[in-house]
C-alpha positions in Angstrom: 0.0 0.0 0.0 1.4 3.4 -0.9 2.1 5.8 1.9 0.8 9.4 2.0 3.3 12.1 1.2 4.8 13.6 4.4 5.4 17.3 4.8 4.7 20.4 6.8 1.0 20.9 7.4 1.4 24.6 7.0 2.6 24.1 3.4 -0.3 21.7 2.7 -2.8 24.3 4.0 -1.2 27.0 1.9 -1.5 24.9 -1.2 -5.1 23.9 -0.5 -5.9 27.6 0.4 -4.5 28.8 -2.9 -6.5 26.2 -4.8 -9.7 27.3 -3.2 -9.0 31.0 -3.6 -8.1 30.6 -7.3 -11.3 28.5 -7.8 -13.4 31.2 -6.2 -11.6 33.9 -8.3 -12.0 31.9 -11.5 -15.6 30.6 -11.1 -17.2 32.9 -8.5 -19.1 31.9 -5.4 -19.4 28.2 -4.8 -20.8 25.7 -2.3 -18.5 23.4 -0.4 -19.6 20.5 -2.7 -18.7 22.6 -5.8 -15.3 23.5 -4.3 -14.6 19.8 -3.8 -15.2 19.2 -7.5 -13.3 22.2 -8.7 -10.3 21.7 -6.5 -10.2 17.9 -6.0 -10.0 18.4 -2.3 -11.8 16.4 0.3 -14.8 17.8 2.3 -12.7 17.9 5.4 -9.9 19.8 3.7 -12.4 22.3 2.1 -14.1 22.8 5.5 -10.8 23.4 7.3 -9.4 25.8 4.7 -12.6 27.8 4.5 -12.6 28.2 8.2 -9.0 29.5 8.0 -9.9 31.9 5.2 -13.1 33.1 6.9 -11.0 33.9 10.0 -8.6 35.9 7.8 -11.4 37.8 6.2 -10.6 36.4 2.8 -14.0 34.8 2.1 -17.6 35.5 3.1 -21.1 34.1 2.6 -22.5 34.8 -0.8 -26.0 33.5 -1.2 -27.6 30.1 -1.2 -27.8 27.4 -3.9 -31.4 26.4 -4.4 -30.9 24.8 -7.8 -29.4 21.5 -6.9 -31.4 18.6 -5.4 -31.5 18.2 -1.6 -31.2 20.9 1.1 -30.1 24.3 0.2 -26.4 24.9 0.5 -24.6 28.1 1.4 -22.3 29.6 -1.1 -19.0 31.2 -0.2 -17.1 33.8 -2.3 -14.1 36.1 -2.1 -14.8 38.8 0.4 -16.0 41.9 -1.5 -13.6 44.1 0.5 -10.6 41.8 0.4 -8.7 44.2 -1.8 -8.8 46.6 -4.7 -6.8 47.5 -7.8 -7.0 50.2 -10.4 -6.7 49.9 -14.2 -5.7 53.1 -16.0 -5.7 53.9 -19.8 -4.0 57.1 -20.8 -3.6 58.6 -24.2 -2.5 62.1 -25.3 -5.8 63.6 -24.4 -7.3 61.9 -21.3 -7.1 59.3 -18.6 -9.7 56.6 -17.9 -9.6 54.8 -14.5 -11.5 51.7 -13.4 -11.6 50.5 -9.8 -12.0 46.7 -9.4 -12.1 44.3 -6.4 -10.5 40.9 -6.1 -13.4 39.1 -7.8 -13.0 41.2 -10.9 -16.1 43.3 -10.2 -15.9 46.9 -11.4 -16.7 49.1 -8.4 -16.3 52.6 -9.9 -15.2 54.3 -13.1 -14.0 57.8 -14.0 -12.8 59.5 -17.2 -11.5 63.0 -17.7 -9.4 64.9 -20.2 -6.0 66.3 -19.3 -5.9 70.1 -18.8 -3.1 71.7 -20.6 -1.2 72.4 -17.4 -2.1 69.1 -15.7 0.5 66.7 -14.4 -0.4 63.2 -15.5 0.4 61.7 -12.1 -1.8 64.2 -10.2 -4.6 63.8 -12.8 -4.6 60.0 -12.4 -4.4 60.2 -8.6 -7.4 62.5 -8.6 -9.4 60.0 -10.7 -8.4 57.1 -8.5 -9.5 59.1 -5.4 -12.8 59.9 -7.1 -13.3 56.1 -7.8 -12.5 55.3 -4.1 -15.1 57.8 -2.9 -17.7 56.5 -5.3 -17.1 52.9 -4.1 -16.7 54.0 -0.5 -13.3 52.5 -0.3 -10.8 53.6 2.3 -7.7 55.5 1.5 -4.8 53.1 1.0 -7.1 50.2 0.0 -5.9 50.3 -3.6 -3.1 47.8 -3.6 -2.1 47.4 -7.3 -2.3 49.6 -10.4 -1.8 48.7 -14.1 -1.4 51.6 -16.6 -1.9 51.2 -20.3 0.2 53.9 -22.0 1.2 54.7 -25.5 4.9 54.5 -26.4 7.6 51.9 -25.9 7.6 50.5 -22.4 10.7 48.8 -21.1 10.8 45.8 -18.7 11.5 48.1 -15.7 8.5 50.4 -16.5 10.3 53.1 -18.4 8.3 54.9 -21.1 9.7 56.2 -24.4 7.1 58.3 -26.2 7.0 61.6 -28.2 8.8 63.3 -25.3 11.7 60.8 -25.3 12.6 58.3 -22.6 11.5 59.0 -19.1 13.8 56.6 -17.2 11.0 55.2 -15.2 10.1 58.6 -13.6 6.4 58.3 -14.4 6.0 54.9 -12.9 8.0 55.8 -9.8 6.1 59.0 -9.2 2.7 57.3 -9.6 3.7 54.5 -7.3 4.9 57.0 -4.6 1.7 59.0 -4.9 -0.6 56.0 -4.7 1.6 54.1 -2.2 1.3 50.8 -4.0 3.0 48.9 -6.8 2.4 50.2 -10.3 2.9 48.4 -13.5 3.2 50.3 -16.8 2.5 48.4 -20.0 2.1 49.4 -23.7 -1.5 50.0 -24.5 -1.5 47.8 -27.7 0.1 45.0 -25.7 -2.7 45.2 -23.2 -5.3 45.2 -26.0 -3.7 42.0 -27.2 -3.9 40.5 -23.8 -7.6 41.4 -23.6 -8.2 39.5 -26.8 -6.1 36.6 -25.6 -7.9 36.1 -22.4 -11.5 36.9 -23.2 -11.8 38.0 -26.9 -11.2 36.7 -30.4 -7.7 35.4 -29.5 -8.9 32.8 -27.0 -9.1 30.2 -29.7 -5.8 31.2 -31.4 -2.4 30.0 -30.5 -0.7 32.9 -32.2 -2.0 36.2 -33.6 -1.0 39.9 -34.1 -3.4 42.6 -33.0 -3.2 45.8 -35.2 -4.6 48.8 -33.4 -5.2 52.0 -35.2 -5.7 55.1 -33.2 -3.4 58.1 -33.4 -0.9 55.8 -35.0 -0.6 52.1 -35.8 0.8 49.6 -33.3 0.9 45.8 -33.0 0.5 43.4 -30.1 2.1 40.1 -30.8 1.0 36.8 -29.2 3.1 33.7 -29.9 2.2 30.2 -28.5 -0.3 31.8 -26.2 2.1 34.4 -24.7 2.6 38.1 -25.3 5.9 38.9 -27.0 7.3 42.2 -25.8 10.7 41.9 -27.3 14.1 42.4 -25.5 13.6 46.1 -25.0 9.9 46.5 -25.4 10.1 47.5 -29.1 8.2 44.5 -30.5 5.1 45.6 -32.4 6.3 49.1 -33.3 5.1 48.8 -36.9 4.3 52.4 -37.5 7.5 53.0 -39.5 7.9 49.8 -41.4 9.3 50.7 -44.8 6.8 50.7 -47.7 7.3 51.9 -51.2 7.0 54.7 -52.2 6.8 56.1 -48.6 10.2 57.5 -47.4 12.0 55.4 -44.8 11.2 56.8 -41.4 7.9 58.4 -42.4 4.8 57.2 -40.5 2.4 54.9 -42.4 -0.7 56.3 -40.9 -1.7 59.0 -38.4 -3.3 62.4 -38.3 -0.7 64.0 -40.6 -0.9 61.2 -43.1 -4.7 61.3 -43.1 -4.5 65.1 -43.7 -2.1 64.7 -46.6 -4.3 62.0 -48.2 -7.4 64.1 -47.7 -5.7 67.0 -49.6 -4.8 64.7 -52.4 -8.5 63.9 -53.1 -9.9 67.3 -52.3 -11.3 66.6 -48.9 -10.9 68.7 -45.7 -7.4 68.1 -44.4 -8.5 68.9 -40.8 -11.1 66.2 -40.8 -10.4 63.2 -38.6 -10.0 59.6 -39.8 -13.3 58.8 -38.1 -15.1 61.4 -40.2 -13.5 60.0 -43.4 -14.6 56.5 -42.4 -18.2 57.6 -41.9 -18.2 59.4 -45.2 -16.8 56.3 -46.9 -19.6 54.2 -45.3 -22.1 56.7 -46.8 -20.7 56.1 -50.3 -18.5 59.3 -50.8 -15.9 58.2 -53.3 -13.2 60.6 -52.2 -13.4 59.3 -48.7 -13.3 55.8 -50.0 -10.1 56.6 -51.8 -8.5 57.6 -48.4 -9.8 54.5 -46.7 -8.6 52.2 -49.5 -5.0 53.6 -49.2 -5.0 53.2 -45.5 -6.3 49.7 -45.9 -3.5 49.0 -48.4 -0.9 50.1 -46.0 -2.3 48.0 -43.2 -2.4 44.9 -45.4 1.3 45.5 -46.3 2.2 45.7 -42.6 0.3 42.5 -42.0 2.0 40.8 -44.9 5.4 41.8 -43.7 4.6 40.5 -40.2 3.1 37.4 -41.7 6.3 36.5 -43.6 8.3 36.7 -40.3 5.9 35.5 -37.6 3.3 33.5 -39.6 0.5 34.1 -37.1 -2.9 32.3 -37.4 -4.7 35.6 -37.8 -4.7 39.4 -37.4 -7.1 41.1 -35.0 -8.1 44.6 -36.0 -8.7 47.0 -33.2 -9.5 50.7 -32.7 -10.3 52.5 -35.9 -9.0 49.5 -37.9 -12.1 47.6 -36.9 -14.4 50.1 -38.5 -16.5 48.3 -41.1 -15.5 50.6 -44.0 -11.8 50.0 -43.2 -12.2 46.3 -42.7 -13.9 46.1 -46.1 -10.9 47.9 -47.7 -8.5 45.6 -45.9 -10.3 42.5 -47.0 -10.4 43.7 -50.6 -6.6 44.4 -50.7 -5.8 41.2 -48.9 -7.8 39.2 -51.4 -5.4 40.3 -54.1 -2.5 38.7 -52.2 -4.4 35.5 -51.2 -2.5 33.2 -53.5 0.9 34.3 -52.4 0.2 35.0 -48.8 -3.2 34.2 -47.2 -4.0 36.6 -44.4 -7.0 36.2 -42.0 -8.5 39.3 -40.3 -10.9 39.5 -37.4 -12.5 42.5 -35.7 -11.8 43.1 -32.0 -14.7 42.5 -29.7 -13.7 45.4 -27.4 -13.4 48.3 -29.8 -11.5 51.4 -28.4 -11.8 50.0 -24.8 -9.5 47.1 -25.6 -6.4 48.5 -23.7 -8.5 49.3 -20.6 -10.0 45.8 -20.7 -6.5 44.3 -20.8 -5.3 46.6 -18.0 -8.3 45.6 -15.9 -7.6 41.9 -16.4 -3.9 42.3 -15.5 -4.8 44.5 -12.5 -7.1 41.9 -11.1 -4.6 39.1 -11.7 -1.8 41.1 -10.0 -4.0 42.0 -7.1 -5.1 38.4 -6.6 -1.5 37.1 -6.7 -0.4 39.7 -4.1 -3.4 39.0 -1.8 -3.3 35.3 -2.0 0.5 35.2 -1.3 0.0 37.5 1.7 -2.9 35.5 3.1 -1.2 32.2 2.8 2.3 33.1 3.8 2.9 32.2 7.5 4.0 35.1 9.6 7.6 34.7 10.7 8.2 34.6 14.4 10.6 37.3 15.7 13.5 36.1 17.8 13.8 37.3 21.4 
């Protein structure tokens, strides 16, 4: 007869505790019987661990199961005040903040444009405080923050954007102001993570997300993992060479759209969104602009396809507009024999970076909370 594995009981309780906490985080409130199924633990082990977690304030009663046969059973879920995280999406115009709890429930949301004289850190802190007040969350309760930011983001959280490299000053200042860990991530990478975890990319082993907003960027997923590159530059496709565009010139963007508009006799100050709507309404000059942008995006996808060979490309932001998707599909059809390319529309639209930031914020919060709850306190020597 095989003997049971021997080992410290504290370690066993910690492993069982994490299994239960992760099951509750993944599937929501459950009965003891459901936790036995989802974790593989015995009834005794589930009961003992839940008692420990209840004492620590990690779980709480969350309704009753009336659906299964037999007596009603109490459900238990993560405590709604176990901890909080903030997800932030910033661009050149505004900041959008979402406050979430450990279950992933959004507790508050705020959005505001930057004033010309605003400091980004002060602006974000103010929005986080507004979210805390709306959700009646105490000061200091926000324990983790993820920021989706445009630009190249290095592994240590440094940002290189239109103003040059910041050496990590933005991340450090925000972490100090909020008194909690802060993670900075490229906005397009977070959009790709949103698609990977809960969007079109769930059923793809590899894909490239192409997001068109003020510029064009790519988020690359290979074998189910986000590829950031050695220095965070992976996916910076805005300046890939294309004939007859001069090397170093942007492929798309406000300036490019303005130049294309001038070439067909349209308002050079109109936004890409306005041209897209005009194209949808059948205006031929607008359709010419959209067709050219679609051609450029397909050439970017073709270049990436020859190097990475992803299963598909997911179009996000303005690239997912029906008029531009139609133009992209038309151009791609002309290359189908030499290089088949598949395109899907993002399910999240312009909110994809914030969705990705929220998912990463919840994951980071849970990891920190679960580790803290299940790590035995060290006894100080006398």
